[in-house]
C-alpha positions in Angstrom: 32.7 126.1 -52.6 34.5 127.5 -56.1 38.3 127.6 -55.8 40.7 129.5 -58.0 39.7 128.0 -61.0 37.6 130.4 -63.4 35.0 127.6 -64.4 34.5 123.9 -63.7 36.0 121.3 -65.6 34.1 119.5 -68.3 33.7 115.8 -67.5 36.2 114.7 -70.2 38.9 116.9 -68.7 38.3 115.6 -65.1 38.3 112.1 -66.4 41.8 112.7 -68.0 43.0 114.5 -65.0 42.1 111.5 -62.9 43.8 108.9 -65.1 46.9 110.6 -65.4 46.9 111.1 -61.5 46.0 107.4 -61.0 48.6 106.3 -63.7 51.5 108.1 -61.8 50.6 106.3 -58.6 52.6 103.3 -57.7 49.6 101.8 -56.0 47.9 98.9 -57.3 45.2 96.3 -56.6 41.4 96.9 -55.6 40.7 100.0 -53.7 40.4 99.6 -49.8 37.4 99.7 -47.6 38.8 102.6 -46.0 39.1 104.2 -49.5 35.9 103.3 -50.5 34.2 104.8 -47.3 36.1 108.1 -47.8 35.3 108.3 -51.3 31.6 107.2 -50.4 31.4 109.9 -47.7 32.9 112.8 -50.1 30.6 112.1 -53.0 27.6 112.0 -50.2 28.5 115.5 -49.4 28.2 116.3 -52.9 24.9 114.6 -53.8 23.1 113.5 -50.5 22.1 110.3 -49.1 18.9 109.6 -51.0 18.3 106.3 -52.9 19.0 108.5 -56.2 21.9 110.0 -54.9 23.5 106.6 -54.1 22.8 105.6 -57.7 24.3 108.6 -58.8 27.5 108.3 -57.0 28.0 104.9 -58.6 27.2 106.6 -62.1 30.1 109.0 -61.5 32.5 106.4 -60.4 31.5 104.4 -63.6 31.9 107.4 -65.8 35.2 108.2 -64.6 36.7 104.9 -63.8 34.5 101.9 -65.3 34.1 99.3 -62.8 36.3 97.9 -60.3 38.2 101.1 -58.5 41.9 100.3 -58.0 43.8 102.1 -54.9 45.4 104.4 -57.6 41.9 105.5 -58.9 40.3 105.8 -55.6 43.4 108.0 -54.3 42.9 110.1 -57.5 39.3 110.6 -57.2 39.7 111.8 -53.4 42.3 113.9 -54.2 40.1 115.6 -56.8 37.2 115.7 -54.2 39.2 117.7 -51.6 41.0 119.7 -53.6 40.3 123.2 -52.4 41.1 124.8 -56.1 38.0 123.3 -57.6 34.3 123.5 -57.4 33.4 119.8 -56.7 29.7 120.0 -56.9 30.0 121.5 -60.2 32.4 119.0 -61.6 30.6 116.2 -59.9 27.4 117.4 -61.8 29.3 117.6 -65.2 30.4 114.0 -65.0 26.8 113.1 -64.1 25.6 114.9 -67.0 28.0 113.4 -69.2 27.0 109.7 -67.8 23.4 110.5 -68.8 24.2 111.8 -72.2 26.6 108.7 -72.8 23.6 106.4 -71.9 20.9 107.7 -74.1 19.3 110.3 -71.8 18.9 113.5 -73.9 19.3 117.1 -72.8 16.1 119.0 -73.6 16.5 122.6 -74.5 13.4 124.4 -72.7 14.5 127.8 -74.4 14.2 129.2 -71.1 
């Protein structure tokens, strides 16, 4: 549900915000199983539970953080997805779209 922001942020804006948030945290080491489970649930709420949605969940996290989530990165991602001021669905889709573009999947302008 859209919050107070007038528009969803771009994938680059989201990535920067999460990098800054995770860099401020004093948490280090790999993300815990509890964090990963909660994050999985939050992303499933946006993407669903299909096989394609599971792949998309991994693409979102890869686009934002690369591989191997740290505790700080997981915390930042959780805070992002539960923030009532954002439209999480739109921002997750923006990140997925950027992942596709970065991996050679071109946008088609259908002129519609």
